[in-house]
N, C-alpha and C positions, 0 to 999 in steps of 0.2 A: 504494500500500500504506500504510494509515493505521491508527493506534491512536486510537479515540474514547474519551475519558475523561468519565465522569459525576462531577460534584463538587458536594457541598453539605455543610452542617453542620460545616465545619472551615475553617481558614485556607487560602486558596489560596496565599498567599505562602510558607507552610511546606511546600508540595507542588510543587516545581519539576519537573513531569512531563517537560518536554523534556530537562532535565539528567539525570533518572533514566534516560531512554531513550538515553543516549549510546551510539552505535554501532548504533542501529536504522536500517535502510535504508528509511526511509519518513517519513511526516508524522504530526503530532499534532494532533488536533482536540479542543476542549474545549467541553462544555456545563455551565454552572454555574447555580446558583440565585441569582437576583438578591436574593431576600429574605434568604438566608443569608449572602451576601456583605455585605449591610447589617448583619447581626448582628455580624459581626467587624470592621466598619468598613473594608471593602476594596472596590475596584473591579477590573475586569479589567485586566491589565497593559497598558501603553501603550508606544510606541516601536517600534523595528524589531528589537530583539534578544530578544523574549520567547520565541521558538522555536516558536510555534504556527502551523500553516498556517491555521487558522480557530478562532475562539473566540466564544462568545456567552453572555450571561446571560439566562435566561428567567423570566418570571413564572409563578406557579402550578405550580412545579416538581413539587410532591408530589401534586397533585390533577389529575384529568382526564387527558387524553391528549396534552397539549402536548409533554411530553418525548418520548414514543414517536413522535409524528409527526415531530419534528425529527430524531430519531436515524435514522429510515428515510429521510428526505430527504437527510441528510448522508452516510449510508452509500452511497447511490447516487452522490452527487456526488464523493465523495473516495475511493472504493474502500476502504472500511473493512474491515479484516481481523481486528481485535480490538476488543472492548469491555471497558473496565476500570473498576472502582469499588472502593473500600475501605469505603464507607459501608453499614452494615448494612441501612438502609431501601431501598437500591437493589439489593440482591443478587438478589432475585426478578425485578425488572424487567429487570435486565441479562441474567439467564438466559433470560427469555422472548424478548428481542430477539435474543440469539445464536441461539436455536433458529429464530426466524423468518427470520433472515438466513443461516443455515447456517454460523455461525462457531464456532470452537473455544472451549473454556473451560467454566466451570461451567454445568450444565444446571439446569432447574427441579426435576427429580427430586432432584438433589443439594442445591439451595439450600433447599428447604422444610424438611428435618430440622434445618438449622442456624438456621432462623428460627422454626419452630413448635415450641415447647417440649413440647407434648403429644405430637406425632409423635416428636420426639427421644427423649423418655423411654421411649416404647413400644419403639422400636428398640433402644436400649441395654439396656433391662431384658430383652428377649428374648435378648440376647447374654450374659446373666449378670452384668451390671454393676448394682450397687445404686443405686437412686434412691428418693426419698421416695414414699410412697403418694400417688397423684394421681388426678384425675378431671376430665372436662370439666364446665363449668357452663353449662347450657342454661336453667335456671330456678332459682327460689329453693329448691325442694325438693332440688336437687342439693347445695347447700351444707349444708342442714340434715341430710340423710342422711349426708354425708361427716363432718361434725363429730360426729354421734352415733356413727359407726363408729370414728373415729380419735381423737376427743378434741381438746382445744385445747392450744396455739394451732394455727390453720390459716392458710395463706397464700393469698390470692386475687390473681391477676395476669393481665395479658393474655398470650395464648399467644405473641405475637410482639413483646413489649415490649422496651424497652431503656432504660438510664439509670435504672432503678428507678421509672420513671413508671408510675403505676397500681397499684403493689404495695401490698397491704394485709395487715397481720398482725393477725388477730382473736384476741384472747387469751381470750375467754370468751363465754358466750351473750349477754350484754348487748351486747358489741361486734358480734357477729354480727347481732343483731336491729337494731341501729342501722345497720349496713351495708345490710341488706335494706330498711330504711325510707328511707334517704337516698341511697345510692350505687348500688344495683343497679336499673337500668332494664331490665326484661326485654324491652322493645321497642326499646331503644337500640342504637346502632351497635356497642358493645362486647359486647353480650350473648352473641353466639355466638362471641366471641373470648376468653372468659375460661376459666380453669382454676383448680382449687384443689389444694393439696398440703399434706401434713402438715409441720409445723414440725420442722426438724432441729436439735437442740441441738448445741452445740460451736462450733468455730472454722471460719473459711472461708479457703481459699487460692485463688489463681488461677495458672494455668500459661499462659504466652504463648509462641508459637513460630511456626515457618514450615515448611510442607511443600512440597517441590519434587520433581516427578516421582514422587509417591506416597510419598516418604520424608521423615521429620522431619529437617530440617537443623540446627535448634537449638530448644531450649525451656528454660524455667526457671520455677520456682515462686516466688511471693511470698505473704506472709501479710497479709491484711487485719487491722488492729488496731482495727476499728470495725464497726458494723452498716450495711450498704449502704442498707437501707430507711429509716434514721433521719435522712436528710439534712436534713429540715425542722426537726427538733428539736435537732440537735446544736449545742453551743456551742463546742466546741474544734475542733482540727484533726483531719483524718483521716490516720492513719499507715499506710503500706503498705511492707513491707520484704521484700527478697529473702532466701531461705533460704541458709544457708551451704553451701559446696561439700561439706563432710563431714557434713552433717546427713542421717541415714538417711531422714528423712521426705521430703527433697527428691527422692531417687531413687524413692521409693514414689509420690510425686505424678506424676513424669514417666512412670513405667511405667503408672500408672492412666490417664492421659490418652492414652497410646499405644493402650491397649485401647479407649477411647471412640472415637478416630478410626478404628481398624480396624473398629469395629462399624457406623459410619455410611457412607452412600454419598458419600464425600468426593470433591471434585474433585482432579485431579492436583497443582495448585498453589494454595495458599491459606495465609492467616494464620489462627491460631486464638487464642481467648481463652476458657479453660475455667475455671469456678468449681467448687470441690470442697469439700464439708464434711468435717471430721474430727470424729467424734463423741467424747463422753467415754470410750467404751469402745474407741477407736482404730480405728473403721471409717471407710473412705473412701466417701463417698456423692456421686454426681454431682448438682450443682445444675443447671448447664446449660453448653453449649458454643456459642460463636458463631464463624462462619466469617469473622471480620473482626478488625481491630486493636482491642485493648482501649482503653478511654477514658482520661481524665485524661492522665497522662504516660507511658503504656506505650511509645510510640515512643522517648521519651528514655531510658527504663529499658533497652530493648533496645540502644540506641546505647551506653550506658554499659557494659553487660554484655559485649556482643559486638563493638562497634565498627562496626555496620551500621545503616542506616536500614531499618526493617522494611517499609514500604510500597514503597520503591524495590526491595528484593529481590523482593517479591511481583510487582510490575509487570514486572520484567525476566524473572523466571521465566515469567510468563504469555505473554510474546511470544517466548520462546525465546532470550533473551540470557543470557550468563554472569553469575553473581552477582559483586558487587564484593568477594568474600571467598573464600578457598580452603577448600573443604569436602572435599578429597580424603582427609583423614585422619579422617573421621567427624564426629560432631556437634561443633559448636563448644562450648567451655567458657568460662564467664564470667571476665573479667579481674579484676573486683573486685565488691564488693557495693554495693548502692544502695538507696535508699528514697525514697518520695514523702511530702511533706506538702502536702495540699490543704485549703484553707480555704473552706468554703461561705459564700455571702452570708448576711448577717443584717440584718434591717430597721433602717434608720437612715440619717442623713445623715453622710457621711464628712467629718470635721473634720481628721483627720490620719491618715496611713498611711505605713508604712515604704517606704524606697527600696532601694538596693542593700545586700544583706546583707554584714556585715564578716567573713565566714568563707570561707577558701579551699577548703573542702570542699563548698561549694554548686556543683553542676555547672550547674544551670539555674534560672532564676527568672523569674516573670511575675506582675505585679500587674495585675488586670483592672479595678480601680476607681480613681478619682482623687478628690482633695479637691473637695468640693462636690456630688458625686454622691449621689443617694438610692438606697440599695439596697432592693430588695423581698425578700420571702420567696423562697428558692430555688425555681425551677420544676422542677428535676430534679437528679439526683445529681451532675452535672458542671457545675452553675451556680456557679462559683467567684468569690471575690474575690482569691485569690492561690494560686499553686502553686509548689512548690519541689522540686528533686531534689538529694539529697545522696549522697555516696559514702563508702566506708570499707573497711578490710580485712576486716571481718566484720560479722555482723548486730548484735552488741551495740554496736559502735562507731556503726553507722548509727542505731540506735534512740536512743542518747544524744545524737547530733547533731540528730536530729529534735526531741527534747524541748527542747534548747537553742535551736534555731531558732524553734520555736513560741513559747516564752517571749519571745524578742526581738521577734517580730512583734507579739504582743498588747500588749506594753509600749508600743509606738509607735502603736497603733490607737486613735483617739478617734472615737466616734460621737455624734451629737446627735439630737434629735427630728426626725422627718420634716417 
């Protein structure tokens, strides 16, 4: 009886699957991406105490059928009963493999609406939940007609994208024409995977949480204080703060996302990351919901709020193990407020960079660059040079601390010519 884990695009050292499965009466098998282990500077664990029955890193993890072939071989060899992944790009593949092997867990029918934003919006809109006007893009005329009907700005993006990769905000006819001339390849691989939607003015929040046996165990909203799609142009840090316990908007956000989950064919156990617009006239509009852990420091945020590791809870729920926290008294409530400061890469050679911050309210910190390194333009929204997590008794305190921390960091950052 074995759990097979698919892992890529994140640190393996930060995901001790065998420890998370403490109490499981079976083995753990791991398939990882060799390429993505290299991205984070890691190798498969060595020694005799890593806890895996079998592990391997494969090339061409994201393309071709190498991964699927190995899963089927290992499933027969090790009597695999569960397939687990928390990486968004693996959700559909894992669902197909479960169906092929007759295993429990998320099905393809459930996975697609959490990956395909066009399908997602159609389903929730039919349930009476507001979404931005949207349409598929099959050719240039689709964009021209949509802009004529709904006006500018319009947002073009992949239906199954992540990390703000491929998102284009077109503010006027000139930008639309430039996009058609330079970026829209009507015969290219992304052509049939694009969609367009009307730009929604206002602020954006995200709600992150966990569902176990069809019930939300915990969730909490945070406020983006930046524009997600602007990661290549931004010069300062990105601030993301949790909403106060007594903020009426917090409960509205939680209730709104509950309705979104109820509308979708959700699996019994999953983690969600839902982004919601709040318009200037105080309407809540769904941007999108993903059936996976949020990026940046979402796991650390949940750890600070609720004292649990989000992906550990998801994995344990998926294999039928008890959670490492008592949920008998209803949804968990946050112990304190928290906020993220993430600093995207900017072109230049690093001549000096800060080390350990001198503030006791910094919960976690990670600097991803070192002196002598040449930073490129960020490739995606989570391409960071540093990330910090701070805590405080309320949102106002957290925001003040994020500002102080950002000033301290940039006062110590020196970049030179490439």
